[in-house]
N, CA, C and O atoms as a CHARMM CRD file, in Angstrom:
* protein
*
  324
    1    1 UNK  N     10.76900 134.51800 -74.04700 PROA 1      0.00000
    2    1 UNK  CA    11.53700 133.38100 -74.44200 PROA 1      0.00000
    3    1 UNK  C     11.20800 132.22500 -73.50600 PROA 1      0.00000
    4    1 UNK  O     10.99900 132.43000 -72.31100 PROA 1      0.00000
    5    2 UNK  N     11.16300 131.01200 -74.04800 PROA 2      0.00000
    6    2 UNK  CA    10.88300 129.82700 -73.24400 PROA 2      0.00000
    7    2 UNK  C     11.96100 128.78600 -73.50600 PROA 2      0.00000
    8    2 UNK  O     12.34700 128.55600 -74.65200 PROA 2      0.00000
    9    3 UNK  N     12.43600 128.16800 -72.45200 PROA 3      0.00000
   10    3 UNK  CA    13.42600 127.10500 -72.56300 PROA 3      0.00000
   11    3 UNK  C     12.89600 125.86400 -71.87500 PROA 3      0.00000
   12    3 UNK  O     12.18300 125.94100 -70.87400 PROA 3      0.00000
   13    4 UNK  N     13.25400 124.73100 -72.42600 PROA 4      0.00000
   14    4 UNK  CA    12.90600 123.45500 -71.81000 PROA 4      0.00000
   15    4 UNK  C     14.19600 122.73900 -71.46600 PROA 4      0.00000
   16    4 UNK  O     15.08800 122.60000 -72.30300 PROA 4      0.00000
   17    5 UNK  N     14.28200 122.29000 -70.23800 PROA 5      0.00000
   18    5 UNK  CA    15.49100 121.60400 -69.78000 PROA 5      0.00000
   19    5 UNK  C     15.11800 120.18100 -69.41600 PROA 5      0.00000
   20    5 UNK  O     14.18800 119.94100 -68.64600 PROA 5      0.00000
   21    6 UNK  N     15.86000 119.24300 -69.98400 PROA 6      0.00000
   22    6 UNK  CA    15.65000 117.83100 -69.69700 PROA 6      0.00000
   23    6 UNK  C     16.28700 117.52200 -68.34300 PROA 6      0.00000
   24    6 UNK  O     17.51000 117.55200 -68.20800 PROA 6      0.00000
   25    7 UNK  N     15.47200 117.23000 -67.35900 PROA 7      0.00000
   26    7 UNK  CA    15.96400 117.03100 -65.99500 PROA 7      0.00000
   27    7 UNK  C     16.77300 115.75300 -65.85400 PROA 7      0.00000
   28    7 UNK  O     17.48400 115.60100 -64.86100 PROA 7      0.00000
   29    8 UNK  N     16.69500 114.83100 -66.80000 PROA 8      0.00000
   30    8 UNK  CA    17.44100 113.58000 -66.67000 PROA 8      0.00000
   31    8 UNK  C     18.90400 113.73800 -67.08600 PROA 8      0.00000
   32    8 UNK  O     19.71400 112.84100 -66.85300 PROA 8      0.00000
   33    9 UNK  N     19.24100 114.86000 -67.69100 PROA 9      0.00000
   34    9 UNK  CA    20.63200 115.09500 -68.10200 PROA 9      0.00000
   35    9 UNK  C     21.46100 115.42000 -66.86500 PROA 9      0.00000
   36    9 UNK  O     20.98300 116.11600 -65.97000 PROA 9      0.00000
   37   10 UNK  N     22.69800 114.92600 -66.80000 PROA 10     0.00000
   38   10 UNK  CA    23.51400 115.13200 -65.59000 PROA 10     0.00000
   39   10 UNK  C     23.81700 116.59200 -65.28000 PROA 10     0.00000
   40   10 UNK  O     23.94200 116.94800 -64.10800 PROA 10     0.00000
   41   11 UNK  N     23.93900 117.44000 -66.28400 PROA 11     0.00000
   42   11 UNK  CA    24.29800 118.83300 -66.02800 PROA 11     0.00000
   43   11 UNK  C     23.07700 119.72400 -65.83600 PROA 11     0.00000
   44   11 UNK  O     23.22300 120.92100 -65.59000 PROA 11     0.00000
   45   12 UNK  N     21.88200 119.16400 -65.94400 PROA 12     0.00000
   46   12 UNK  CA    20.66600 119.96100 -65.84800 PROA 12     0.00000
   47   12 UNK  C     20.50200 120.59800 -64.47000 PROA 12     0.00000
   48   12 UNK  O     20.11800 121.76400 -64.36900 PROA 12     0.00000
   49   13 UNK  N     20.78500 119.85600 -63.42400 PROA 13     0.00000
   50   13 UNK  CA    20.59900 120.42500 -62.08100 PROA 13     0.00000
   51   13 UNK  C     21.57900 121.56300 -61.82400 PROA 13     0.00000
   52   13 UNK  O     21.23000 122.54700 -61.17300 PROA 13     0.00000
   53   14 UNK  N     22.79300 121.43600 -62.32700 PROA 14     0.00000
   54   14 UNK  CA    23.77300 122.50900 -62.15000 PROA 14     0.00000
   55   14 UNK  C     23.33400 123.76300 -62.90100 PROA 14     0.00000
   56   14 UNK  O     23.48500 124.87600 -62.39800 PROA 14     0.00000
   57   15 UNK  N     22.79800 123.58500 -64.08900 PROA 15     0.00000
   58   15 UNK  CA    22.30500 124.71700 -64.87000 PROA 15     0.00000
   59   15 UNK  C     21.11800 125.37500 -64.17000 PROA 15     0.00000
   60   15 UNK  O     21.01600 126.60200 -64.13300 PROA 15     0.00000
   61   16 UNK  N     20.23400 124.56800 -63.62500 PROA 16     0.00000
   62   16 UNK  CA    19.06800 125.11400 -62.91100 PROA 16     0.00000
   63   16 UNK  C     19.50800 125.95500 -61.71800 PROA 16     0.00000
   64   16 UNK  O     18.96100 127.03300 -61.48600 PROA 16     0.00000
   65   17 UNK  N     20.47800 125.47900 -60.97100 PROA 17     0.00000
   66   17 UNK  CA    20.97900 126.22500 -59.81800 PROA 17     0.00000
   67   17 UNK  C     21.61800 127.54800 -60.25400 PROA 17     0.00000
   68   17 UNK  O     21.45500 128.56800 -59.58300 PROA 17     0.00000
   69   18 UNK  N     22.33400 127.53000 -61.36100 PROA 18     0.00000
   70   18 UNK  CA    22.94700 128.75200 -61.87400 PROA 18     0.00000
   71   18 UNK  C     21.87200 129.74600 -62.30000 PROA 18     0.00000
   72   18 UNK  O     21.96500 130.93200 -61.98400 PROA 18     0.00000
   73   19 UNK  N     20.86000 129.27500 -63.00700 PROA 19     0.00000
   74   19 UNK  CA    19.79800 130.16100 -63.47200 PROA 19     0.00000
   75   19 UNK  C     18.99900 130.76400 -62.31400 PROA 19     0.00000
   76   19 UNK  O     18.51400 131.89000 -62.42400 PROA 19     0.00000
   77   20 UNK  N     18.85600 130.03500 -61.21500 PROA 20     0.00000
   78   20 UNK  CA    18.12400 130.55100 -60.05500 PROA 20     0.00000
   79   20 UNK  C     18.83200 131.74000 -59.40800 PROA 20     0.00000
   80   20 UNK  O     18.20000 132.53400 -58.71200 PROA 20     0.00000
   81   21 UNK  N     20.11700 131.86500 -59.63000 PROA 21     0.00000
   82   21 UNK  CA    20.86500 132.97600 -59.03300 PROA 21     0.00000
   83   21 UNK  C     20.60500 134.30200 -59.73800 PROA 21     0.00000
   84   21 UNK  O     20.86700 135.36000 -59.16500 PROA 21     0.00000
   85   22 UNK  N     20.09500 134.27000 -60.96900 PROA 22     0.00000
   86   22 UNK  CA    19.81400 135.49500 -61.70400 PROA 22     0.00000
   87   22 UNK  C     18.45000 136.05100 -61.30600 PROA 22     0.00000
   88   22 UNK  O     17.47200 135.31300 -61.18800 PROA 22     0.00000
   89   23 UNK  N     18.40300 137.38000 -61.09900 PROA 23     0.00000
   90   23 UNK  CA    17.15700 138.01100 -60.65600 PROA 23     0.00000
   91   23 UNK  C     16.13800 138.13500 -61.79100 PROA 23     0.00000
   92   23 UNK  O     14.94900 138.31500 -61.53100 PROA 23     0.00000
   93   24 UNK  N     16.58000 138.04400 -63.02100 PROA 24     0.00000
   94   24 UNK  CA    15.67200 138.22000 -64.15100 PROA 24     0.00000
   95   24 UNK  C     15.13600 136.88900 -64.70400 PROA 24     0.00000
   96   24 UNK  O     14.44100 136.87900 -65.71900 PROA 24     0.00000
   97   25 UNK  N     15.45600 135.77500 -64.04400 PROA 25     0.00000
   98   25 UNK  CA    14.98400 134.45400 -64.49100 PROA 25     0.00000
   99   25 UNK  C     13.86000 134.00800 -63.57500 PROA 25     0.00000
  100   25 UNK  O     14.00500 134.01500 -62.35300 PROA 25     0.00000
  101   26 UNK  N     12.74200 133.62200 -64.16600 PROA 26     0.00000
  102   26 UNK  CA    11.58800 133.14800 -63.41000 PROA 26     0.00000
  103   26 UNK  C     11.27100 131.71800 -63.83400 PROA 26     0.00000
  104   26 UNK  O     11.44000 131.35600 -64.99800 PROA 26     0.00000
  105   27 UNK  N     10.81500 130.91700 -62.89200 PROA 27     0.00000
  106   27 UNK  CA    10.48200 129.52600 -63.16100 PROA 27     0.00000
  107   27 UNK  C      8.99000 129.31100 -62.99900 PROA 27     0.00000
  108   27 UNK  O      8.36600 129.79900 -62.05600 PROA 27     0.00000
  109   28 UNK  N      8.44800 128.58000 -63.92800 PROA 28     0.00000
  110   28 UNK  CA     7.04900 128.16600 -63.82400 PROA 28     0.00000
  111   28 UNK  C      7.04000 126.73300 -63.34400 PROA 28     0.00000
  112   28 UNK  O      8.09100 126.09900 -63.25000 PROA 28     0.00000
  113   29 UNK  N      5.85400 126.21300 -63.03800 PROA 29     0.00000
  114   29 UNK  CA     5.72400 124.83000 -62.57200 PROA 29     0.00000
  115   29 UNK  C      6.33800 123.85400 -63.55800 PROA 29     0.00000
  116   29 UNK  O      6.32500 124.07600 -64.76900 PROA 29     0.00000
  117   30 UNK  N      6.85900 122.80400 -63.03500 PROA 30     0.00000
  118   30 UNK  CA     7.49200 121.81400 -63.89500 PROA 30     0.00000
  119   30 UNK  C      6.44600 120.83000 -64.40000 PROA 30     0.00000
  120   30 UNK  O      5.48300 120.50700 -63.70300 PROA 30     0.00000
  121   31 UNK  N      6.65100 120.37200 -65.59900 PROA 31     0.00000
  122   31 UNK  CA     5.76700 119.37200 -66.18600 PROA 31     0.00000
  123   31 UNK  C      6.46800 118.03100 -66.10100 PROA 31     0.00000
  124   31 UNK  O      7.62900 117.89500 -66.48600 PROA 31     0.00000
  125   32 UNK  N      5.76300 117.06000 -65.60200 PROA 32     0.00000
  126   32 UNK  CA     6.33400 115.72600 -65.53400 PROA 32     0.00000
  127   32 UNK  C      5.54200 114.81100 -66.44400 PROA 32     0.00000
  128   32 UNK  O      4.31200 114.83900 -66.48200 PROA 32     0.00000
  129   33 UNK  N      6.26900 114.01800 -67.15700 PROA 33     0.00000
  130   33 UNK  CA     5.63200 113.06000 -68.04700 PROA 33     0.00000
  131   33 UNK  C      5.71500 111.68800 -67.40500 PROA 33     0.00000
  132   33 UNK  O      6.77300 111.27100 -66.93400 PROA 33     0.00000
  133   34 UNK  N      4.59500 110.99600 -67.39200 PROA 34     0.00000
  134   34 UNK  CA     4.60200 109.64400 -66.86700 PROA 34     0.00000
  135   34 UNK  C      4.57400 108.67600 -68.03300 PROA 34     0.00000
  136   34 UNK  O      3.83600 108.85700 -69.00100 PROA 34     0.00000
  137   35 UNK  N      5.37300 107.67300 -67.92000 PROA 35     0.00000
  138   35 UNK  CA     5.44100 106.66900 -68.96900 PROA 35     0.00000
  139   35 UNK  C      4.90400 105.35400 -68.41900 PROA 35     0.00000
  140   35 UNK  O      5.20800 104.94400 -67.29800 PROA 35     0.00000
  141   36 UNK  N      4.11000 104.72300 -69.23800 PROA 36     0.00000
  142   36 UNK  CA     3.58800 103.42500 -68.85900 PROA 36     0.00000
  143   36 UNK  C      4.58700 102.37900 -69.32100 PROA 36     0.00000
  144   36 UNK  O      4.84500 102.23300 -70.51600 PROA 36     0.00000
  145   37 UNK  N      5.13700 101.66400 -68.37500 PROA 37     0.00000
  146   37 UNK  CA     6.12200 100.65600 -68.72400 PROA 37     0.00000
  147   37 UNK  C      5.56800  99.27900 -68.41800 PROA 37     0.00000
  148   37 UNK  O      4.94300  99.06200 -67.38000 PROA 37     0.00000
  149   38 UNK  N      5.79800  98.38000 -69.30600 PROA 38     0.00000
  150   38 UNK  CA     5.38400  97.00000 -69.11300 PROA 38     0.00000
  151   38 UNK  C      6.64400  96.16200 -69.09800 PROA 38     0.00000
  152   38 UNK  O      7.42800  96.17300 -70.04600 PROA 38     0.00000
  153   39 UNK  N      6.82400  95.44500 -68.02600 PROA 39     0.00000
  154   39 UNK  CA     8.01500  94.61900 -67.94300 PROA 39     0.00000
  155   39 UNK  C      7.78400  93.31200 -68.66400 PROA 39     0.00000
  156   39 UNK  O      6.65400  92.84700 -68.81400 PROA 39     0.00000
  157   40 UNK  N      8.85300  92.74900 -69.09400 PROA 40     0.00000
  158   40 UNK  CA     8.78800  91.49200 -69.82500 PROA 40     0.00000
  159   40 UNK  C      8.26100  90.37400 -68.92800 PROA 40     0.00000
  160   40 UNK  O      7.58900  89.46000 -69.40600 PROA 40     0.00000
  161   41 UNK  N      8.56000  90.44200 -67.64100 PROA 41     0.00000
  162   41 UNK  CA     8.10600  89.41400 -66.71200 PROA 41     0.00000
  163   41 UNK  C      6.59500  89.40600 -66.60500 PROA 41     0.00000
  164   41 UNK  O      5.98700  88.33600 -66.59300 PROA 41     0.00000
  165   42 UNK  N      5.97000  90.58000 -66.52600 PROA 42     0.00000
  166   42 UNK  CA     4.51600  90.64500 -66.41800 PROA 42     0.00000
  167   42 UNK  C      3.85600  90.09800 -67.67400 PROA 42     0.00000
  168   42 UNK  O      2.84700  89.39900 -67.59100 PROA 42     0.00000
  169   43 UNK  N      4.41700  90.41200 -68.83300 PROA 43     0.00000
  170   43 UNK  CA     3.86800  89.91200 -70.08300 PROA 43     0.00000
  171   43 UNK  C      4.00200  88.39800 -70.15200 PROA 43     0.00000
  172   43 UNK  O      3.09100  87.70800 -70.61200 PROA 43     0.00000
  173   44 UNK  N      5.11600  87.89300 -69.70400 PROA 44     0.00000
  174   44 UNK  CA     5.33000  86.45500 -69.72900 PROA 44     0.00000
  175   44 UNK  C      4.36900  85.74900 -68.78700 PROA 44     0.00000
  176   44 UNK  O      3.86900  84.66900 -69.10200 PROA 44     0.00000
  177   45 UNK  N      4.10700  86.35000 -67.63400 PROA 45     0.00000
  178   45 UNK  CA     3.17500  85.74100 -66.69600 PROA 45     0.00000
  179   45 UNK  C      1.77300  85.69400 -67.27100 PROA 45     0.00000
  180   45 UNK  O      1.06900  84.69700 -67.11100 PROA 45     0.00000
  181   46 UNK  N      1.36300  86.75000 -67.93000 PROA 46     0.00000
  182   46 UNK  CA     0.02900  86.77600 -68.52900 PROA 46     0.00000
  183   46 UNK  C     -0.07800  85.71800 -69.61700 PROA 46     0.00000
  184   46 UNK  O     -1.13300  85.10600 -69.78200 PROA 46     0.00000
  185   47 UNK  N      0.99200  85.49800 -70.35200 PROA 47     0.00000
  186   47 UNK  CA     0.97500  84.50100 -71.41000 PROA 47     0.00000
  187   47 UNK  C      0.93400  83.10000 -70.81800 PROA 47     0.00000
  188   47 UNK  O      0.24700  82.22700 -71.34800 PROA 47     0.00000
  189   48 UNK  N      1.65000  82.87500 -69.74100 PROA 48     0.00000
  190   48 UNK  CA     1.68200  81.56100 -69.12200 PROA 48     0.00000
  191   48 UNK  C      0.33300  81.18200 -68.53300 PROA 48     0.00000
  192   48 UNK  O     -0.00500  79.99900 -68.48700 PROA 48     0.00000
  193   49 UNK  N     -0.43800  82.15000 -68.08500 PROA 49     0.00000
  194   49 UNK  CA    -1.73800  81.87100 -67.49400 PROA 49     0.00000
  195   49 UNK  C     -2.78600  81.50400 -68.53900 PROA 49     0.00000
  196   49 UNK  O     -3.85400  80.99700 -68.19500 PROA 49     0.00000
  197   50 UNK  N     -2.49200  81.75400 -69.79900 PROA 50     0.00000
  198   50 UNK  CA    -3.42300  81.46200 -70.87500 PROA 50     0.00000
  199   50 UNK  C     -3.46400  79.95200 -71.10400 PROA 50     0.00000
  200   50 UNK  O     -2.42800  79.32100 -71.31700 PROA 50     0.00000
  201   51 UNK  N     -4.64900  79.38600 -71.05800 PROA 51     0.00000
  202   51 UNK  CA    -4.77200  77.94900 -71.24200 PROA 51     0.00000
  203   51 UNK  C     -4.84300  77.60300 -72.72400 PROA 51     0.00000
  204   51 UNK  O     -4.99700  78.48700 -73.56700 PROA 51     0.00000
  205   52 UNK  N     -4.73300  76.33900 -73.03300 PROA 52     0.00000
  206   52 UNK  CA    -4.81800  75.86400 -74.40600 PROA 52     0.00000
  207   52 UNK  C     -6.19700  76.17300 -74.98900 PROA 52     0.00000
  208   52 UNK  O     -6.32800  76.49300 -76.17000 PROA 52     0.00000
  209   53 UNK  N     -7.20500  76.07400 -74.15400 PROA 53     0.00000
  210   53 UNK  CA    -8.58200  76.37500 -74.56900 PROA 53     0.00000
  211   53 UNK  C     -8.70400  77.84200 -74.98500 PROA 53     0.00000
  212   53 UNK  O     -9.31800  78.15400 -76.00500 PROA 53     0.00000
  213   54 UNK  N     -8.11800  78.73700 -74.19300 PROA 54     0.00000
  214   54 UNK  CA    -8.14100  80.16300 -74.51400 PROA 54     0.00000
  215   54 UNK  C     -7.39400  80.44500 -75.81100 PROA 54     0.00000
  216   54 UNK  O     -7.84500  81.23100 -76.64400 PROA 54     0.00000
  217   55 UNK  N     -6.25200  79.79700 -75.96700 PROA 55     0.00000
  218   55 UNK  CA    -5.43800  79.99300 -77.16600 PROA 55     0.00000
  219   55 UNK  C     -6.21100  79.55700 -78.41200 PROA 55     0.00000
  220   55 UNK  O     -6.20900  80.26100 -79.42200 PROA 55     0.00000
  221   56 UNK  N     -6.86200  78.41300 -78.34400 PROA 56     0.00000
  222   56 UNK  CA    -7.63400  77.92200 -79.49200 PROA 56     0.00000
  223   56 UNK  C     -8.78000  78.87100 -79.83300 PROA 56     0.00000
  224   56 UNK  O     -9.05300  79.11400 -81.00800 PROA 56     0.00000
  225   57 UNK  N     -9.45100  79.40900 -78.81700 PROA 57     0.00000
  226   57 UNK  CA   -10.54600  80.35600 -79.03900 PROA 57     0.00000
  227   57 UNK  C    -10.03200  81.62100 -79.71800 PROA 57     0.00000
  228   57 UNK  O    -10.64600  82.12000 -80.66000 PROA 57     0.00000
  229   58 UNK  N     -8.91100  82.13300 -79.23900 PROA 58     0.00000
  230   58 UNK  CA    -8.33100  83.35500 -79.80800 PROA 58     0.00000
  231   58 UNK  C     -7.91800  83.12400 -81.25600 PROA 58     0.00000
  232   58 UNK  O     -8.14500  83.98600 -82.10500 PROA 58     0.00000
  233   59 UNK  N     -7.32400  81.99300 -81.54600 PROA 59     0.00000
  234   59 UNK  CA    -6.89600  81.69500 -82.91200 PROA 59     0.00000
  235   59 UNK  C     -8.10900  81.55100 -83.84400 PROA 59     0.00000
  236   59 UNK  O     -8.06900  82.01400 -84.98400 PROA 59     0.00000
  237   60 UNK  N     -9.18200  80.91500 -83.36600 PROA 60     0.00000
  238   60 UNK  CA   -10.39100  80.77500 -84.18400 PROA 60     0.00000
  239   60 UNK  C    -11.01700  82.14300 -84.45000 PROA 60     0.00000
  240   60 UNK  O    -11.45400  82.42300 -85.56600 PROA 60     0.00000
  241   61 UNK  N    -11.05700  82.98200 -83.43900 PROA 61     0.00000
  242   61 UNK  CA   -11.59300  84.33000 -83.58500 PROA 61     0.00000
  243   61 UNK  C    -10.74100  85.14200 -84.55700 PROA 61     0.00000
  244   61 UNK  O    -11.27400  85.88800 -85.37900 PROA 61     0.00000
  245   62 UNK  N     -9.43800  84.99900 -84.46500 PROA 62     0.00000
  246   62 UNK  CA    -8.53900  85.70500 -85.36500 PROA 62     0.00000
  247   62 UNK  C     -8.74100  85.25400 -86.80600 PROA 62     0.00000
  248   62 UNK  O     -8.76600  86.07800 -87.72000 PROA 62     0.00000
  249   63 UNK  N     -8.88400  83.95900 -87.00900 PROA 63     0.00000
  250   63 UNK  CA    -9.09000  83.42500 -88.36000 PROA 63     0.00000
  251   63 UNK  C    -10.38300  83.96400 -88.96000 PROA 63     0.00000
  252   63 UNK  O    -10.41500  84.35700 -90.12600 PROA 63     0.00000
  253   64 UNK  N    -11.44900  83.98100 -88.16200 PROA 64     0.00000
  254   64 UNK  CA   -12.74800  84.49000 -88.63200 PROA 64     0.00000
  255   64 UNK  C    -12.65900  85.98500 -88.95600 PROA 64     0.00000
  256   64 UNK  O    -13.18900  86.44200 -89.96800 PROA 64     0.00000
  257   65 UNK  N    -11.98800  86.73000 -88.09400 PROA 65     0.00000
  258   65 UNK  CA   -11.84000  88.16700 -88.31000 PROA 65     0.00000
  259   65 UNK  C    -11.03400  88.44700 -89.56700 PROA 65     0.00000
  260   65 UNK  O    -11.40900  89.30200 -90.37000 PROA 65     0.00000
  261   66 UNK  N     -9.93300  87.73500 -89.74400 PROA 66     0.00000
  262   66 UNK  CA    -9.11300  87.92400 -90.94100 PROA 66     0.00000
  263   66 UNK  C     -9.89800  87.59600 -92.20700 PROA 66     0.00000
  264   66 UNK  O     -9.77600  88.29800 -93.21000 PROA 66     0.00000
  265   67 UNK  N    -10.69300  86.54800 -92.16800 PROA 67     0.00000
  266   67 UNK  CA   -11.49600  86.17400 -93.32300 PROA 67     0.00000
  267   67 UNK  C    -12.50700  87.27000 -93.65100 PROA 67     0.00000
  268   67 UNK  O    -12.69500  87.62400 -94.81500 PROA 67     0.00000
  269   68 UNK  N    -13.15000  87.80100 -92.62200 PROA 68     0.00000
  270   68 UNK  CA   -14.13900  88.86300 -92.83600 PROA 68     0.00000
  271   68 UNK  C    -13.48700  90.13100 -93.38900 PROA 68     0.00000
  272   68 UNK  O    -14.06200  90.79700 -94.25100 PROA 68     0.00000
  273   69 UNK  N    -12.32200  90.45900 -92.91200 PROA 69     0.00000
  274   69 UNK  CA   -11.60600  91.63200 -93.41300 PROA 69     0.00000
  275   69 UNK  C    -11.22400  91.42000 -94.86800 PROA 69     0.00000
  276   69 UNK  O    -11.36700  92.33000 -95.68600 PROA 69     0.00000
  277   70 UNK  N    -10.74200  90.23500 -95.19800 PROA 70     0.00000
  278   70 UNK  CA   -10.36400  89.93600 -96.57800 PROA 70     0.00000
  279   70 UNK  C    -11.56800  90.02600 -97.51200 PROA 70     0.00000
  280   70 UNK  O    -11.45600  90.55400 -98.61800 PROA 70     0.00000
  281   71 UNK  N    -12.70900  89.51700 -97.07800 PROA 71     0.00000
  282   71 UNK  CA   -13.91300  89.59900 -97.90600 PROA 71     0.00000
  283   71 UNK  C    -14.36700  91.04800 -98.09600 PROA 71     0.00000
  284   71 UNK  O    -14.77000  91.43600 -99.19300 PROA 71     0.00000
  285   72 UNK  N    -14.30300  91.84100 -97.03500 PROA 72     0.00000
  286   72 UNK  CA   -14.71300  93.24100 -97.13200 PROA 72     0.00000
  287   72 UNK  C    -13.79900  94.00800 -98.09200 PROA 72     0.00000
  288   72 UNK  O    -14.27700  94.77300 -98.93000 PROA 72     0.00000
  289   73 UNK  N    -12.48800  93.80200 -97.96500 PROA 73     0.00000
  290   73 UNK  CA   -11.55400  94.48400 -98.86000 PROA 73     0.00000
  291   73 UNK  C    -11.72000  94.01500-100.29300 PROA 73     0.00000
  292   73 UNK  O    -11.62900  94.82200-101.21900 PROA 73     0.00000
  293   74 UNK  N    -11.96000  92.73200-100.49400 PROA 74     0.00000
  294   74 UNK  CA   -12.17100  92.21200-101.85000 PROA 74     0.00000
  295   74 UNK  C    -13.40800  92.82700-102.46100 PROA 74     0.00000
  296   74 UNK  O    -13.42400  93.14300-103.65100 PROA 74     0.00000
  297   75 UNK  N    -14.44700  92.99900-101.65800 PROA 75     0.00000
  298   75 UNK  CA   -15.68300  93.60900-102.15900 PROA 75     0.00000
  299   75 UNK  C    -15.44000  95.06900-102.53100 PROA 75     0.00000
  300   75 UNK  O    -15.92400  95.52600-103.56700 PROA 75     0.00000
  301   76 UNK  N    -14.70200  95.80200-101.71100 PROA 76     0.00000
  302   76 UNK  CA   -14.42700  97.21900-101.97800 PROA 76     0.00000
  303   76 UNK  C    -13.56300  97.39400-103.21700 PROA 76     0.00000
  304   76 UNK  O    -13.75800  98.34200-103.97800 PROA 76     0.00000
  305   77 UNK  N    -12.61300  96.49300-103.42800 PROA 77     0.00000
  306   77 UNK  CA   -11.67700  96.61500-104.54700 PROA 77     0.00000
  307   77 UNK  C    -12.11000  95.79100-105.77100 PROA 77     0.00000
  308   77 UNK  O    -11.38100  95.71900-106.76000 PROA 77     0.00000
  309   78 UNK  N    -13.28700  95.17600-105.70000 PROA 78     0.00000
  310   78 UNK  CA   -13.81500  94.34400-106.78200 PROA 78     0.00000
  311   78 UNK  C    -12.84700  93.22600-107.16200 PROA 78     0.00000
  312   78 UNK  O    -12.50900  93.04500-108.33200 PROA 78     0.00000
  313   79 UNK  N    -12.41900  92.49700-106.16700 PROA 79     0.00000
  314   79 UNK  CA   -11.51300  91.36700-106.37400 PROA 79     0.00000
  315   79 UNK  C    -12.28700  90.08200-106.09500 PROA 79     0.00000
  316   79 UNK  O    -13.02000  89.99900-105.11000 PROA 79     0.00000
  317   80 UNK  N    -12.12800  89.08800-106.95400 PROA 80     0.00000
  318   80 UNK  CA   -12.78600  87.80200-106.74500 PROA 80     0.00000
  319   80 UNK  C    -11.87500  86.92100-105.90100 PROA 80     0.00000
  320   80 UNK  O    -10.68500  86.78800-106.18600 PROA 80     0.00000
  321   81 UNK  N    -12.44300  86.32300-104.86200 PROA 81     0.00000
  322   81 UNK  CA   -11.67300  85.41000-104.01400 PROA 81     0.00000
  323   81 UNK  C    -11.99900  83.98400-104.34900 PROA 81     0.00000
  324   81 UNK  O    -11.45000  83.06600-103.74000 PROA 81     0.00000
């Protein structure tokens, strides 16, 4: 039998201590999950550093890409643009 205990729950540590007292309970290594978090401040700073020139380039590239995608899909679906 295998059980997974969420360590962030308030009663998890008490349950773990209780289970350790039993001679028939064995523990394997714990798995930790790392989450990549992006704060709103960092995103805002990256946006503020973007110049008007960069913004115009990105918008032009986006427009060209969208046009190419639309043409490709129209060709695949036999749609006249």
